[in-house]
KENU-586139 format. One record per residue: residue in one letter; x, y negated, z negated of N, C-alpha, C, O in turn. Coordinates in steps of 0.02 Angstrom, whole numbers, plus 50000, padded with zeros to 5 digits. Layout:
BEGIN
AXYZXYZXYZXYZ/...
END
This chain:
BEGIN
X503985142351182503795135451172504335130751196504525126051160/X504575131751255505075127351284504735120851304504185120951332/X505045115351288504765108851305504905107251377505485107751398/X504415105451415504505103851485504085097851503503645095851464/X504205094951559503825089151581503385091051641503545095651679/X502825087551648502395088451706501985082251713502065077551674/X501555082151761501215075751775500455076551779500135072851816/X500175081151741499455081951744499125078051688499455075651642/X498475077451693498085073751644497555078451615497255082351652/X497435078051549496925082151517496245080151545496055074351541/X495885084851574495245083051605494765079951555494725082051497/X494405074951577493945071351533493395075951505493145074751450/X493215081151544492665085451521492835089051456492395090751418/X493485090051444493685093451382493465089551321493305092351270/X493475082851328493375078551270492665078751243492545076251188/X492205081651279491515081751254491345088451221490785089351197/X491825093051218491685099651189491585099351114491865095051080/X491195103951088491105104651016491685108850989492075111651028/X491735109150924492245113250892492135120550911491575123050903/X492645124050937492545131050958492285135450902492435134350843/X491885140450920491605144950871492135149250837492035151850783/X492715149850870493255153950843493715150150795494275152350785/X493485144750767493925140450726494245144350669494845143750658/X493865148350634494155152050578494605157650602495095159350569/X494455160450658494905165450688495565162250707496095165150697/X495545156250735496145152850759496555149650703497165148950709/X496225147750648496575144050596496545147350527496875144950481/X496175152650520496125155650454495765151150404495325147350423/X495965151550341495625147850288495885140750284496175138750233/X495785137050338496065130250341495735125450292496025120250276/X495135127150267494795122650221495025123450149494835119450107/X495425128650135495675129650067496185124250049496485121250093/X496285123049984496785117949964497465119649994497635125549998/X497855114750013498515116150043498985119249992498945117749932/X499425123550015499885127049969500475122649949500585117449979/X500845124849900501475121549881501975122749937502075128449958/X502295117449960502695117850021503415119850009503725122950053/X503695118249951504415119349941504615126649950505095128149985/X504235131149919504405138249925504325140849996504715145050018/X503815138350031503705140650100504255138150146504465141850191/X504495132050136505055129650176505685133650161506085135050206/X505785135450097506365139550079506315146450112506825149150134/X505715149150116505615155550149505775155050223506125159350250/X505535149850255505675148850327506425148250339506685151050387/X506765144550297507485143650306507855150350296508325151850332/X507635154250248507945160750237507875165150298508345168750316/X507295164950330507195168850391507675166450446507985170550479/X507725159950455508155157150508508885158950495509255160550542/X509095158550433509795159650416509955166950400510515168650381/X509435171250407509525178450396509805179850325510235184150316/X509535176150277509745177050208509205180450168508675182150195/X509325181450103508815184450059508185180150058508225174050051/X507625183250065506995179550066506725178649995506635183449959/X506605172349976506355171249908505645173749900505265174149948/X505475175549840504785177549826504345171449828504485166349796/X503805171849866503355166149875502645168349860502425173549884/X502285164349820501585165849808501215165449875501345161149916/X500745170149884500375170249947499955163949956499805162050012/X499775160749900499405154449906498715155249933498455150749967/X498385160949920497705161849943497685165350010498185168150033/X497115165250043497035168950106497475166050161497715160350156/X497565169950213497995167850268497715161850305497115160750307/X498165157950333497965152150372498525150450420499105152350409/X498365146850472498875144950521499345139650493499135135250455/X499975140250511500465135050495500845133350558500885137350605/X501135127450559501595125450612502265123850581502315121050527/X502795125850615503475124750592503845120750646503805122450705/X504205115750625504605111750672505325111350647505445111050587/X505795111450694506505110750678506755104350711506775103850773/X506945099450670507205093050694507955092950683508205094350629/X508315091250735509035090650730509215083250733509165080350787/X509405080150678509575072950678510105071450731510595075050739/X509985065950767510445064050820510215066450888510505064650939/X509695070650889509405072850952508745069150963508395067650915/X508565067651025507925064351037507345068751015507415074851012/X506785065651000506205069350976505965074451026505625079251007/X506125073551089505915078351140506255085151131506035090051161/X506785085451091507155091651081506905095651020507195100851004/X506385093250987506125096850929505875103850951505605104651005/X505985108750908505735115450920505125116450875505155115450815/X504565118350905503935119250868503665126250880503615128550937/X503495129750825503195136350829502605136550781502495131950742/X502225142050785501635142650742501525149950724501745154450760/X501185151050668501025157750647500355157950612500135152950584/X500025163750615499365164350584499295171550558499015175850592/X499565172850498499585179550470499055180950418498615176850405/X499105186950389498615189050339498675184950275498185183950240/X499275182550260499375177950205499765171950232500035172150287/X499785166650193500145160750217500895162150221501235159350265/X501155166350177501855168250181501985171950247502485170750279/X501515176450266501585179950330501575174950388501955175750436/X501155169750383501125164750436501795161150443502025159950499/X502085159350387502735155850389503275160350418503675158150459/X503275166650399503775171350426503685172050501504175172050539/X503055172750524502925173250596503215167250633503555168050683/X503075161250608503305155150640504065154750640504375152750689/X504365156550584505095156250579505425161350624505935159850655/X505145167350629505435172450673505365170350746505815171850786/X504825167050764504765164450832505265158950846505485158050903/X505435155250794505905149650802506625151950805507035148850839/X506795157250770507495159250760507895159650825508465157150825/X507645162650879508055163050940508195156250972508655155651012/X507805151150954507875144550985508295139850943508435134250964/X508515142150884508895137850839509545141350821509565144950770/X510065140550860510685144250847511035142150782511405146150754/X510935136050759511265133650699510755130350653510675124250654/X510405134250612509885131450568510145126350519509765121950497/X510795126750501511055121950452511115114950480511205110150443/X511055114150547511165107650579510535103450583510545098150614/X509985105750553509375101850558508915102950499509115106150450/X508325100250503507845100550448507185103450472506965102350528/X506875107250428506245110450444505655106350419505675103250365/X505135106250458504505103050439503955108250440503915112350487/X503545108250389502975112850385502325108850388502215104450347/X501905110550437501245107550443500715112850430500715118150463/X500285111650382499755116350365499085112850380498895108350342/X498735114750433498095111450449497605111750392497525116850358/X497265106150381496785105650326496085103750349495605104450311/X496015101350411495345099950438495395100050514495925098750543/X494825101550545494805102250618494255097850647493755096350614/X494355095750708493825092350746493935093650819494475095950840/X493425092350859493485093250931493835087250961493775081650934/X494205088151016494515082351049493985077251069493415078951083/X494195070951070493735065451083493925061851147494465062851175/X493465057651169493655052951222494195048351195494195046551136/X494655046451238495215042351216494985035951182495275033951131/X494465032651209494255026151181493845026951118493635022051089/X493715033151096493375034151033493845033950973493625033350916/X494495034350987494975034250932495045027350902495115022350937/X495015027050836495165020850802495915019850802496285024750794/X496155013750811496885012750810497215015450747497775018050749/X496865014850690497165017050627497225024550622497575027050577/X496915028350667496955035650664497515038450707497665044450703/X497825034350749498355036750793498935039550751499185036150706/X499135045550765499685048650728499465052450666499885055150630/X498825052650653498575056250594498345063250611498225067350567/X498265064750676498015071250698498475074150752498745070550793/X498535080650751498875084250804498365087450850497765086950838/X498605090850902498175094150950498405101450958499005102750962/X497935105950961498085113150965497675116251021497085114651029/X497995120651059497645124151114497825131551111498405133351101/X497325135851121497455143051122496925146451166496425143451184/X497065152751183496575156551222496625163951205497035165951163/X496215168051236496145175051216496795179051221496905183551181/X497205177451270497815181351279498375179451231498935182051237/X498235174851183498735172851134499165167051154499575164751114/X499095164551215499475158651236499255152751193498665151151188/X499755149551162499595144351112500085138551119500685139551127/X499825132551115500245126551115500015121751062499415121551045/X500475117951034500305113250981500725106950988501315107151005/X500415101250974500755094850968500615092350897500035091450879/X501135091250858501055089450788500845082150780500985078050823/X500515080550724500325073550713500925068850715500885063450746/X501485070750683502055066350682502375065250750502695060050761/X502275069950796502555069150863502205063450901502495060450946/X501595062050883501245056550916501635050050906501665045950952/X501945049250848502355043350834503065044250860503335039850893/X503365049950846504065051050863504175051050938504715049250962/X503675053050977503735053351049503315047851083503275047651145/X503015043451043502605037951068502075040551118502035038151174/X501685045451096501175048451138500515044651131499985047551122/X500555038051136499975033751130500125027351169500695026151189/X499615023451179499715016951212499405011451169498945012651129/X499665005451178499394999551145499294994051196499574994351251/X498914989251179498764983751224498064981251209497904979751151/X497654980751261496954978851249496594984051206496134982351168/X496814990251211496554995651169497134999951146497674999851176/X497025003651093497525008251067497225015251067496675016351042/X497585019951096497335026751098497865031751118498425029851135/X497695038051115498165043351131498275043751207497825042351247/X498885045751225499035047251295498845054551307499265059051304/X498205055651321497945062451326498275066451381498365072551375/X498455063251435498795066751489499465069451469499625075251484/X499875065451435500535067751413500465073151360500875077751358/X499965072451317499855077651266499665084251299499905089551279/X499225083951349499025089951384499615093251419499675099351419/X500045089251448500645091951481501095095551431501365100951446/X501175092651372501595095751321501275102151295501625107151283/X500615102051286500265108151265500365113751315500505119451297/X500305112151379500375117151431501085120051431501175126151437/X501585115751424502275118151424502415122751364502745127851372/X502165120951307502285124951248501885131451248502105136451220/X501305131351280500905137451285501145142051342500965147851345/X501555139251386501785143151443501245144251495501205149551525/X500825139151505500285139651554500345133751602500725129151590/X499965134051655499945128551702499565122651674499115123451632/X499735116751698499395110751673498635111251682498255109051640/X498415114151738497705114451752497335119751712496725120251715/X497705123651673497395128851632497205126451562496815129651528/X497485120751541497355118351473496615116951462496355118151408/X496285114551513495575112751505495145118751488494605118051460/X495375124751506494985130851492495175134151427494925139551411/X495615131151388495825134051324495385131451268495025126451277/X495405134651211495065132151152495495126351124496085127251109/X495185120551118495555114551100495315111751033494715111651019/X495795109550994495635106750928496055100550916496615099950941/X495785096050877496175090850843496215093150770495735095750743/X496795092050738496845094350669497245089350627497715086050651/X497055088750565497455085350515497845090650476497655096450473/X498405088450447498835093350414499145090550351499265084550345/X499275095050305499695093450248500415094850271500585100550286/X500815089650274501475090050306502035088450257501995083750219/X502555092650259503155091450218503775092950260503755097250304/X504305089450246504945090650279505465091950225505425089350169/X505955096050241506505097250195506885090750183506925086550227/X507145089950123507615084450110508265085750147508365091150174/X508695080750148509335081450182509725087450154510045091150191/X509685088350088510045093850056509675100550060509915105550034/X509085100550092508685106650098508455109450030508325115350024/X508405105049980508225107449914507575104449888507395105449829/X507215100949930506585097949910506125097549970506355097550028/X505465097149957504965096350009504685089350003504365087649953/X504795085250054504575078150052503925077350090503885079450148/X503415074350060502785073450095502865068550154503215063550149/X502525070150208502565066250270501865064550292501415068650289/X501775058350314501135056350343501275051750402501665047050397/X500955053150456501045049350518501785049050538502025044050565/X502145054550525502835055250548503365052350502503955053250515/X503165049050448503665046050403503585049050333503035050550311/X504155049950300504145052150230503765046950189503865040950196/X503325049350146502915044850106503345040450061503845042750035/X503145034150051503535029650008503445031649935503005035549919/X503865028849891503785030349819503125027649794502885022449818/X502845030949745502205028749717502295022249678501825018349671/X502895021149652503015015349610503705012449626504185016149637/X503745005849629504395002749642504765001649576504465000549523/X505425001849581505855000249524506394995549549506524995249609/X506714991749504507254987449526507804991149563508064988649613/X507974997149541508495001049575508295002749646508695001949692/X507685005049655507455006649723507455000449767507665000749825/X507234994849740507194988749779507894986349799508014984449856/X508354986349752509034983949767509394988649815509794986449856/X509244995149809509534999849857509294998249928509674998649976/X508654996449934508374994649999508684988150025508814987450085/X508794983249980509114976950000509814978350028510004975750080/X510184982549992510864984050014510854987550083511254986050127/X510384992250091510334995750155510164990850211510424991450266/X509714986050197509554981050247510144976650264510254975050323/X510524974750213511124970650226511644974550265511974971850310/X511714980950249512174985250288511964985350361512384985050406/X511304985850372511054985950441511224979450477511494979650533/X511074973750446511214967350479511954966450493512144964150546/X512364968350444513084967650453513344972250508513834970750543/X513004977950516513224982850566513024980850637513374982450684/X512464977250644512214975650711512424968650734512184966250785/X512864965450697513104958850719513764959850755514204963450732/X513834956550812514424957450853514984952750833514894948450790/X515574953550865516134949150850515994941750864516284937350833/X515524940450910515354933550927514844930550879514694924650883/X514584934550832514104931950783513384932950802512944930950764/X513244936050859512554937450879512344944350853512724949150855/X511724944650829511444951050807511164954950867511034952050920/X511074961350857510634965050902509924963350879509664966250832/X509634958650913509014955550891508444960550883508084960450833/X508374964950932507834969950930508134976650951508394977351006/X508084981550907508344988250920507764993150926507304993150885/X507784997350978507255002250990507525009250975507835012251018/X507415011750915507735018050895507485024250932507855029150935/X506875024150959506655030050995507075031151058507205036851077/X507295025651088507725026251148508455024951133508875025751177/X508615022851071509285020951052509565015551099510095016351129/X509195010151105509425004651148509214997951117508744997551077/X509584992851135509434986151111509054982251164509124983451224/X508644977651140508274973251185508714967251202509134965251162/X508614964451261509044958851282508794952051259509154947151265/X508184951651231507934945151208508304942751146508674946451115/X508184936451129508494933651069508074928051041507714924651078/X508124927050974507774921650941508244918350891508464921550843/X508394912050901508884908650859508614906750791508984906450742/X507964905450787507674904050721507714910350678507864910050619/X507564916150708507614922350671508344924150656508484927350606/X508784922150700509504922850685509674919250621510024921850577/X509424913050615509564909150555509264912450493509584912850441/X508644914850499508324918150442508684924450421508754925750361/X508904928450469509264934650452509914933050417510114936650371/X510244927750439510884925850407510764923550336511164924950291/X510224919950325510024917850257509944923950212510194924050156/X509584929050236509474935050195510124938850183510234941550129/X510564939050233511204942350224511624938850171511974942150133/X511574932250169511944928550117511614929350048511964929449998/X510964930050047510634931749983510914938349956511054938949897/X510994943250001511264949749981511984948949957512194952349910/X512364944649991513054943549968513054940549898513464942349856/X512594935949885512544933049818512384938149765512584937449708/X512004943349784511814948549736512374953649726512514955549669/X512684955849780513154961449776513884959449782514324963149760/X514024953649812514714951549821515104955749871515714956049867/X514764958949918515094963249967515444958950020515104955250055/X516104959350026516454955050074516204955650146516194950650182/X516014961650166515784962450236515154958350250515054956050306/X514734957350200514124953350210514324946050223514044942850268/X514784943550184514994936550193515334935750261515204930950297/X515774940450279516134939750342515644939850401515704935850447/X515154944350399514664944650454514244938350456514124935550510/X514024935950397513614929950395514004923850420513714919550453/X514634923550405515024917750428515124917850504515154912550535/X515164923750533515174924050606514504921550634514484917950684/X513964923650601513304921450624513214913950616512904910750659/X513474911050562513434903750553513844900150606513644894850630/X514404903050625514824899950675514464899050741514484893650771/X514144904350765513794903750829513154899650821512954896250868/X512844899850762512254895750751512434888350756512044884350782/X513004886550730513224879650732513294877250805513164871450820/X513504881750848513584879950918512914879050953512894876251008/X512374881350923511704880750953511324874550929510764873450950/X511634870550887511304864550861511244859350916511734857850950/X510654856750925510534851350973510544844750935510234844050883/X510904840050961510954833550929510374829150948510134829351005/X510144825150901509594820450912509854813450901509984811450845/X509924809650956510224802950952509804798250910510084794050875/X509154798850913508714794150879508814794350803508794789150770/X508904800450776508964801250703509674802150680509824801550621/X510114803450728510804805250708510834812050676511314813750642/X510314816050688510284822650658510334828150709510544826950766/X510124834250690510164839950734509644845150716509364845050661/X509524849650762509024854950752509194860950795509624860550839/X508854866550782508934872650821508244874750846507764874550808/X508194876650909507544878850937507654884950981508204886251005/X507104888450992507094893951040506784891851106506964894351159/X506314887151103505964885051164505724877951157505834874651106/X505404875351210505204868351212504454867351209504204861851220/X504074872651194503344872051195503044871251126502434871351118/X503464870551074503224869451006503634863850975504204864950955/X503344858050970503714852350944503914853250872504474851550853/X503474856050831503644856750760504164862250748504434862850693/X504294866250800504824871250794505494867750781505944870650751/X505564861650805506194857950793506294856850717506844857850691/X505764854850683505814853950611505934860650576506354861150532/X505544865750598505634872350568506314875250584506614878650542/X506564874050645507224876550664507784873250624508254876550603/X507714866650615508194863250572508154865950501508654866650467/X507534867450479507434870050412507744876850402508094877950353/X507624881550448507894888250441508664888150445508994891650408/X508924884150491509654883550495509934880750429510454882950404/X509584875750402509794872850338509804878150283510274878450244/X509284882350281509264887550229509864892150233510144894050182/X510064893850294510644898350302511284894950277511664897850240/X511394888750299512004885250278511984883550204512504883950171/X511404881750177511364880150106511474886350063511784885950009/X511224892150086511334898250047512074900050048512344902549998/X512404898850103513134900050106513484895750055513924898250019/X513304889450052513624884950004513474887249932513904886949888/X512854889449921512654891349853513024897549829513224897849771/X513114902549871513394908949848514154909249855514464913749827/X514444904549893515174904749902515514898749869516124898949856/X515144893349856515444887249831515784883049885516084877949869/X515734885249947516054881750004515584876250028515024877650050/X515814870050024515404864250045515624861450112515454855750129/X515994865350151516264862650213515734861150266515854857350313/X515134864050258514604862750306514094857650282513544857150309/X514264853850230513794849150202513574843850252512994841950254/X514034841450294513844836350343513364839250395512914835750418/X513454845450412512984848650458512294848950426511784847550459/X512274850650362511624850950327511314844050321510704843250327/X511714839050308511444832150306511154830050373510654826450375/X511464832450427511194830850493510504834050502510044830950529/X510434840250479509774843450481509274839450439508704838350460/X509504837150381509074833150338508854826750371508264824850367/X509314823250405509134817050439508604818350493508134814450501/X508684823750529508204825250581507524826750551507014824250576/X507494830850499506854832650469506504826350442505904825550451/X506874822050410506584815750384506304811550441505774808550434/X506664811250496506444807150553505814810050585505414806450615/X505734816650581505154819850611504524819350569503974820850592/X504604817250506504014817050462503584810950478503844805350483/X502944812050486502464806550498502254803550431502384806350378/X501924797950436501754794150375501324798150327501384797350266/X500884802450353500434806150308500774812250277500484815550234/X501384813950299501764819450269501884825350314502324829350299/X501514826050369501644831650413502234830050460502414824250470/X502524835250488503074834350534502824834350606502354838050623/X503124830350647502894829350716502764836050749503184840650747/X502174836650779501954843050806501664842250876501684836750905/X501404847650903501134847450971500554842550977500484839251029/X500144842150925499574837450929499824830250935499524826250970/X500374828650901500654821950907500904820650978500794815351007/X501244825651007501494825051075500924823951124500964819851170/X500374827651114499794826851158499504819751153499324816851204/X499454817151092499194810351084499654805151117499414800251146/X500294806351111500784801451136500884801851211500994796651243/X500854807751240501034808651310500474811451354500504811051415/X499954814151323499434817251361499604824351384499194827651416/X500204826651368500414833351387500034838551345499994837951284/X499774843651378499394848751344499864854351320500214857351360/X499854855551256500274860751227499844865351184499284863551166/X500094871251170499724876151131499724874651056500044869951033/X499374878851020499354878250948499984881450918500204886750940/X500264878150869500884880450838500754884750776500224884050744/X501224889050758501164892550694501184887650637501434882050643/X500914889650580500874885150523501524884950482501604880650439/X501984889650495502544890650449503084885250452503464884450405/X503114881450507503664876650513503654871350459504174869150435/X503054869350439502994864150387503324866450322503704862650292/X503194872550301503494875150240504244876150246504614874950198/X504474878450305505194879350315505564872750307506084872450273/X505304867550337505634861050333505614858350261506094855350238/X505054859350227504984856950158505474860450112505804857250071/X505504866950118505974870750076506694868750090507104868250044/X506854867550153507534865650171507734859050138508304858350114/X507274854350134507434847950101507594849050028508034845750000/X507234853749997507364855049926508024858749915508374857549866/X508194863249961508834866649956509414861649968509944862149937/X509304856950013509814851750024509874847349962510424845349944/X509314845849931509334841749870509744845149815510084841849777/X509714851849812510104855549762510854854549772511234854949724/X511054853349834511764852349850511954845049854512524843149838/X511484840849874511604833749887511014829849858510564827849894/X511014828749792510424826249757510234819049774510384814449737/X509914818249831509654811749852508884811849845508554816449870/X508614806849812507904806849796507464806949858506894809249855/X507714804449914507304804149974507104811249998506584812050029/X507524816149984507344822950003506744825449962506294828549990/X506744823949898506184825949856505564822149875505014824949878/X505624815749889505044811749907504724814349971504104814749977/X505144816150020504874818850082504544825650071504024827150100/X504844829750028504544836350013503874835449979503404839249992/X503814830449935503174829149902502644827049953502084829449951/X502824822549999502334820350049502114826250091501524826850109/X502584830650108502404836550148501934841150110501424843350137/X502104842750048501684847150007500994844149996500484847649999/X500974837649983500334834349972499894834750035499284835550030/X500204833950093499824834450155499544841550164498964842350183/X499944846550149499704853450155499114854550109498604857450130/X499174852350047498654853749997498034849650009497474852350005/X498114843250022497544838650023497274837250093496744834050100/X497614839550144497374838450212497314845150249496764847350264/X497874848450263497864854550303497424859950274497014862950310/X497504861350209497154866850177496584864650132496284868850098/X496434858250130495974855550080495284858850082495004860350030/X495014859850141494334862350146494314869350176493794871550202/X494864872850171494894879650197494744884550140495054884250087/X494284889050152494104893950101494674898950092495094899650136/X494684902450035495194907550024495144913050076495654916050095/X494544914450099494464919750149494794917950215494994922450252/X494864911550229495144909250293495824905850286496114903650335/X496074905450225496694901950213497294905750242497334911850236/X497754902050273498374905150297498804907550240498854904250188/X499134913250250499574916250199500274913450208500734916950230/X500354907150190500964903450206501494904550151501504901050101/X501934909350163502444911050113502964905550107503234904450053/X503114902050162503634896850159503404891050115503804888250077/X502774889150118502544883650076502514886050003502594881949958/X502414892549992502434895149923503144894549895503234892449838/X503644896249935504334895149915504444887749896504724886149843/X504204883349940504314876149929503954873649867504234869549830/X503344875849856502964873549798503304875649734503314871849685/X503584881549732503954883849673504534879249657504624877249600/X504914877449707505514873449695505334866049685505674862649646/X504814863749719504624856749711504344855449641504494850249612/X503954860049615503664859049549504204858049495504084854649445/X504784860949505505324860549456505644853649453505934851749402/X505604849949507505904843249508505374837649511505524831849498/X504754839449530504214834549534503564838049514503144839449556/X503484839449449502904843449427502234840249444502114834249432/X501804844249473501124842149490500694848349485500824853249520/X500184848349443499754854349437499464856749503499314862649510/X499394852149551499114854149616499564859249651499324863349690/X500214858949637500674863549669500554870749644500554875549682/X500454871349579500294877949551499624880449577499544886149597/X499134875949575498464877949596498454880349668498114885149684/X498844876949711498824878849782499204885449793498994889649832/X499764886349758500124892649764499674898449741499674903749771/X499294897349688498834902549664498264903649714498034909249722/X498044898449747497514899149797497764903549855497404907849878/X498374902349876498654906549930498724913749907498574918349944/X498954914749845499034921549818498354925049815498314930949832/X497844921549793497174924649791496934926349861496624931549872/X497084922049909496894923349979497234929750004496934933750039/X497874930649986498234936650006497934942749973497814947850007/X497814942349908497524948149873496844950049902496664955949904/X496474945049925495824946449953495854950450018495354953550037/X496424950450051496504954050114496894960550105496954964450152/X497154961750046497574967650035497144973950031496654974149995/X497344979150068496984985550065497144989150001497724989249978/X496654992149972496734995949910496685003449921496785005849977/X496515007149869496495014449872495935016949917495925022849934/X495465012549936494915014549980495085013450053494645013550096/X495725012250069495935011150138495765017250181495705022850156/X495685016050246495475021250292495975027050295495775032750306/X496615025650285497135030750285497595029450226497685023650206/X497905034650198498315033650138498915029150149499145025950102/X499185028850210499765024550221499575017450238500005013450259/X498945015650229498725008750237498655005050170498554999050170/X498715008650115498655005550049499215000450040499805002050049/X499034994350023499524989050014499644984850075500024980050072/X499304986450131499404982650193498844977650203498354977450165/X498924973550255498444968250268498164968350339497624965550352/X498504971550384498334971350454498584977650486499014980950458/X498324979450544498564985250579498764983250649498374979950685/X499364985150670499604983450736500334981450732500684983350686/X500544977550781501234975150782501394970650723500954967250698/X502014970750702502274966450650501954967650581501944963050540/X501704973550568501444975050501501994974050448501864971450394/X502604976250464503154975650417503284968450398503394966950339/X503284964050448503384956950434502824954150392502944950350345/X502214956150408501634953450372501654955350299501554951050255/X501784961650284501814963650213502394960250178502324958050121/X502974959950210503554957050178503454949750161503624947550106/X503164945950206503064938850192502544937750137502584932950100/X502064942250133501574941750078501914943050011501754939849961/X502374947850009502744949049947503184943149930503264941449871/X503474939849980503864933749967503414928449936503634924949890/X502804927749961502344922949931502194924749858502194920349815/X502064931149845501954933349776502564931849733502494929249678/X503154933649757503764932649718503854925449696503964924049637/X503794920949744503904913849728503364911249681503494906849640/X502754913849687502214911649644502274914649574502074911549525/X502554920649569502694923549503503184919049465503054917349407/X503744917249497504234913249460503984906249446504164903249395/X503574903549490503254897049476502794897749416502794893449372/X502404903149413501954904249357502344905049292502134902449240/X502894908449295503304909249235503574902549211503574901049152/X503804898549258504074891949240503534887649207503674883749162/X502924888349232502364884349205502004887849149501484885449126/X502274893549126501974897349071501264899549088500804898749047/X501174902249148500524904849171500574912449178501124915049188/X500024916049172500044923349180500284925349250500144921949299/X500644930949253500884933149319500724940449334500894942849388/X500394943949288500254951049299499844952149362499974956849399/X499364947849375498934948749433499324948049498499154951149549/X499834943949497500264943149556500714949149565500824951449621/X500984951749510501434957449514501084963649540501384967749574/X500454964449523500084970249548500054970249624500164975449656/X499914964549653499894964049725500584964849756500654968249807/X501084961849725501764962149752502034969249752502324971449802/X501954972849697502234979549693501884984449739502194989049766/X501234983549749500864987949794501124987249866501244992249900/X501204981049888501454980049956502194981849963502404984650014/X502584980449911503294982049914503404989549918503864991749953/X502994993449885503055000749889502915003049960503285007249987/X502395000349992502255002150061502845000350106503035004250149/X503144994550095503704992350136504294997150131504634998350181/X504424999950072504975004650064504895010650111505385013550134/X504275012450124504145018050169504265016450242504245020950284/X504385010050258504505008150328505245007050343505425005550400/X505665007950293506385007150304506695013950321506585018750285/X507065014150374507395020450393507965021950345508375017650329/X507985028150322508535030350279508685037650295508375040550340/X509155040550260509375047250276508825052450269508845057650302/X508315051150228507785055950218507245055550272506925060650286/X507145049750302506575049150348506755047550420506315046350461/X507405047450437507595045750506507805051950546508145051350597/X507615057850522507835064050553507575065050624507845069150661/X507065061350645506775062050711507015056850761506765056450817/X507505052850740507775047650784508375050050823508725054650802/X508485046950879509035048850923509715047050894510195050750903/X509745041450857510375039150827510215036750756510205030650744/X510105041450710509885039450643510375034850607510155030450569/X511025035850617511505031550582511445024350604511555019750564/X511275023250667511195016350691510585013050661510595007150644/X510045016850653509415013950629509405013150553509005009250528/X509825016750517509775016850444509805009850414510255005950430/X509335008450371509285001850340508824997150376508594992150348/X508674998650440508204994550477507494995650452507335000950425/X507074990750461506364991150441505944990950504505994986150543/X505544996050515505174996450578504594991550580504354989050529/X504364990350640503844985250651503184987050620502854982850589/X502964993350628502304995250604502265002750597502755006350610/X501685005250577501585012350570501605015950637501705022050639/X501515012350691501535015350757502165013650796502405017750835/X502435007850785503005005450825503635005650783503675002450731/X504135009350806504745010450768505285005250781505825005750753/X505155000250823505654995250839505864991350777505454990150732/X506504989450775506774985750718506994978950743507424978350786/X506694973650715506874966850732507194963650671506994965050615/X507684959250682508074956750626507664952950575507824952950516/X507134949650597506754945750548506324950150504506164948250448/X506124956050529505774960750485506234963150430506034963850372/X506864964450447507364966250397507464960350349507494961350289/X507524954350376507634948350335507094947450282507244947050223/X506464947350304505924946050257505854951650206505704950350148/X505974957850228505944963450181506484962750128506354963650068/X507094961150149507644960350101507494954850050507574955949990/X507264949050073507124943550027506564945549979506604944149919/X506044948750005505484950749962505724955649909505564954949850/X506094960749930506334965849882506824962849831506784964549772/X507264958549854507784955849809507464951949752507634953049694/X507014947449768506714943249716506254947349671506194946049611/X505904952249701505484956449659505904960649611505714961649554/X506474963049635506924966849590507154962549532507174964949475/X507314956349545507534951849492506954950349444507054950049383/X506364949549471505774948249430505644954149383505514953249323/X505674960249411505524966149370506074967749321505944970649268/X506694965749337507264967149293507294962349234507534964249180/X507064956249245507174950949195506534947049184506334943149228/X506204947849127505584944149115505684936649111505194932849113/X506304934349106506444927149104506634924349173506744918349180/X506674928749223506874926349289506354921449315505754923049319/X506574915549333506124910349358505954905049308505664899949325/X506124906149244505924901349193506394895349187506234890549151/X506954895449221507424889749217507164883949257506724884649299/X507444878149243507204872049275507634869549332507604863749350/X508054873949360508474871849416508054870549477507494873149482/X508294866549524507884864749583507774870549630507354870049675/X508124876049622508004881949662507934887849615508244887849562/X507544892849633507474898649590508134902549587508214906749542/X508594901249632509264904049629509744898449614509874894349658/X510024898049554510464892549537511064892149584511344897249604/X511254886049601511844884949642512464886549601512544884149546/X512894890749629513494892749592514054887749603514604888549577/
END
């Protein structure tokens, strides 16, 4: 089963075949309940290490198993995969391990994965695959002479054996090439083999080789229940990641691609500001000097990116010129970073910079409460611009309230009220919950605004947004088990879930302050937060990455895309941190300070 490359494509005619008649011959009792994995993994390791073999229950009639050896720090293309199909399942594991032994000179240097097929189907046309099924099935090929090749379900993700774009589907040609190489046959011979798609009960050894961890779609399954300790551990790991990927000049590695172990050359300054804000939140929680030092480097270069506005005497930060309201949102996100620094360190040296952001945001606000946007530019100049994201309004509103906490001028609260009132009574007034935007930033702002300018409409609207989010959250009836707690499938799933938990968090503490029930909000928050924990790379689930130490603490983009972007880490950290505080302290959020985090 040597891995090799070739350039053939799986013939389309294969995809119309029915399930081969030899299915039970090829897979044994695959329909039986899956066996306990821990003992079987221990047996496989004993074979590899030539040690005493533990007694293992046969676990019923024989069935095919697949064994994989992952060596952390090696690319996924270096995985060793073998298979066995004996009279008992223990015999199958021994067969697979004995086939693997000559190819693994140092078994202690890696981790074993056991895949036990549980259902079979015939290969399909590529466009018949639902996007949500990518990575849930492996492919198996065999023929009369015993030549056999297998591609595991998790390899579809680890080796990116799929494509995305206008459609999402498997790269059948690359899969066929890998099957041929592992079977030791020519590429053109795969079409004449018995072909199967299979689902599997999959487990991988823990780092210490003393436990069997369930795996689905290539990742270790997340915890069934979140706890404050688990959440805070994830926050710390995220902060470690951000501090590790920031350079001496204060720039982050904006986008890291762990499958290739390379950084992307693009950059986003608004997301730079948001990541720095989250890093400072972590410093406020843990007091780790490295977090403060890294954040202060990031603030230094952020300050150099501020654009001055002569008309207002203020300043803002932007990434591009095609979104007018990005100026308000950019000033807002930069303000949040600098204000959090002041809050957690007591250092007020950047107050004038924050006041400049405040002056600009105030100048950008129109009479009805919204901040100058593309539609305003079109009316004024006739220039055609695209539709902007909705989040800038909430970012600017929250920033004014954070500035008020440091520099208590009533005009900041008045402007925040006009902004919130516009959102509630104009932007979202006639939007149904089914179509309402899941605006986490305005939820943050409504929580803090209610504390200094109580209005029942603020609670009602935060609850409306929370109900809208709950209405889109997948439950136990989701199409796949790793979709429970999610809202969308595709790119940026991690960001989407994290921002929804941020909305829940801020609405929980608002509800507590107003003496309203919060259990219904916590149910949604904890379900999504648990899913998010499964998307963060750590020592247990990064064994298939080329540079696991580099990726550790990063939060991947989605169930299919392993890329780590700093804002996905940012939003996850903020969501986890506040939820941990909420779960730890039933009084968290009940104080009347202008921010849910008191200024120190």
